[in-house]
N, C-alpha and C positions, 0 to 999 in steps of 0.2 A: 504494500500500500504506500509506504514511504517513497519507494522508487517511482511509483506512478505519479504521486504528488509532485515530486521534483521534476519529472519529465514533462508533465502538463504545464507546470509553472514556467519552465525554461522555454518550451515550444510556444507558449502564448506570449512570451516576451514580457510577462508581468513582473518577474523578479529575476535577479542574478543567481548563479549557482551558490554563491556564499550566502545569500539571503534564504534560498530554499533549504540549504543544509542547516542553517540556524533555526529554522522553524520546526525541524523534526525533534521531538522530545528526546532528551538524553540526560544521563547522570551529570555529565560535565556542565550542561546548560543549567541544570537544577542547582548545582553548586554556585554557578554565576548568579542565578536568581536569588539564592539565599544571601549572597554577599551584597549585591546591588540593591536589594529590597530592604536591607537592614535587619533581616531576621536574626542573624548572629549577634547583633549589638545587644540584644536583651536575652535571647534564648540559649546562648552558648557561654558557659562559665569562663571568665577571664578574657574573652575576646576583645572587648573594648579596652580593657586595661592594658592589654598586650600590644595595642596599636594595630589590631587586625590579624594577629597570628591565629590561624584556624587549625585547631587540633582535632582531627577526625574522631579521636576517642571520646571527646566530650561535646562535639558539635551538636547543637540543637537538643541537648538533654535537659534544658530548663535551668533556672537559677533560683537560689533560695534567698535572694535579695528582693524585698517587697517594694511595691510602688504604692504609697499611701496618699490618699486625698479624700475629698468629700464623698467619694463612692465607696470608701473602705480601703482595704489593701489587696492588691492583686500581685500575682507572681507570674513570670514568664514561664509558660507551660513547657513540659518535655514534649517537643513535637515528634520525637521518635515514637513515644507512646500513642500520641494522637493518631499518627499515620498508621501505626501497626494495627489499629482497630478497624481500618477502612480499606476498601478496594480502591483502585486508582480512580474509577468513575465516581465512587462515593466521595473521594477527596475533592475532585473537581467541583461537584455539586456543593459540598461543604464550603470550599473556598469562595464560591460565588454568593454564599448566603449567610454565613455565620456572623454573629454580632457578639461582642464581649465588652467588658469594662475597660476603662482607660488604664494605662496609656496605649494599649494595643491599637494600632491603626487598621482595624479590620476593613474599613472602607477602602484602603489601598489594595488589600488582597482581592477585593471584589473586582478591581480593575485589571488584574492579571489575566492574560490570555489562557485558554485551555492548555496550550502548549507549555506555557510557563508553569502552570499548576501541575501538569503531568510530569514535567521535568523535575520540579521541586519534590514531588512525591517519589520519583525514581531515586533522586539523590538521597533523600532521608532514608529510604529503604536500604540503600547501599551502605549506610553507615554502621550497621551492625545492631547489636543488642540494644533494646530500648532503654534499659536502666530504670531508675527510680522516678516516681512522680515528683514534681515540684510541690512545695507546700500549698495547701488549700487557701483560697482567698478568704479575707475576713470582712465582715460587715462594718459600716461606719461606727466609730466609737470604740472598737476593740484595738488594743495595742498589740502589734506583732511581737512574736518571741524571736524573730530573726532580724538581721540587719534590714533596714528599709530606708527608702528615699522619700522625702515628703514633697508632694506636688501640691503646693498651696497657691491659689490665685493671689496675685499681689493686691494689696489694699489700695484702692483708688483714692486720690486726694479729694477731700470734700470741698 
């Protein structure tokens, strides 16, 4: 099917060989999507602190540092566990429809193409054992027992 897509795209003059190859879902494209979409910034332990060094052993396993704000406290989920529970088609549907609490920019994920979502799924599946879940989120007013970052809106001058 992929070969047919590339052949039709090239013959129609719609896209170049490089563009056609880029559109085919792959593990490598999924890795690229995970980096350029900022997934590792929050979902990979030590990624931001290391200046972007990606360790495949811990990539997308979730982080036990909470994000606390008026919504309560949220944690960056272990995406390996999330993906492990779904088929590729189910992941694409989920990626186009899920909503969650801040600071996760779920609305950005909705804008990903099916190819980007499929590639991301393939990449996450390639990483290996899912590992342990991130801590459960907390409702407003509960103090986290883990390190956390406070997301407080600034006070506007009166």
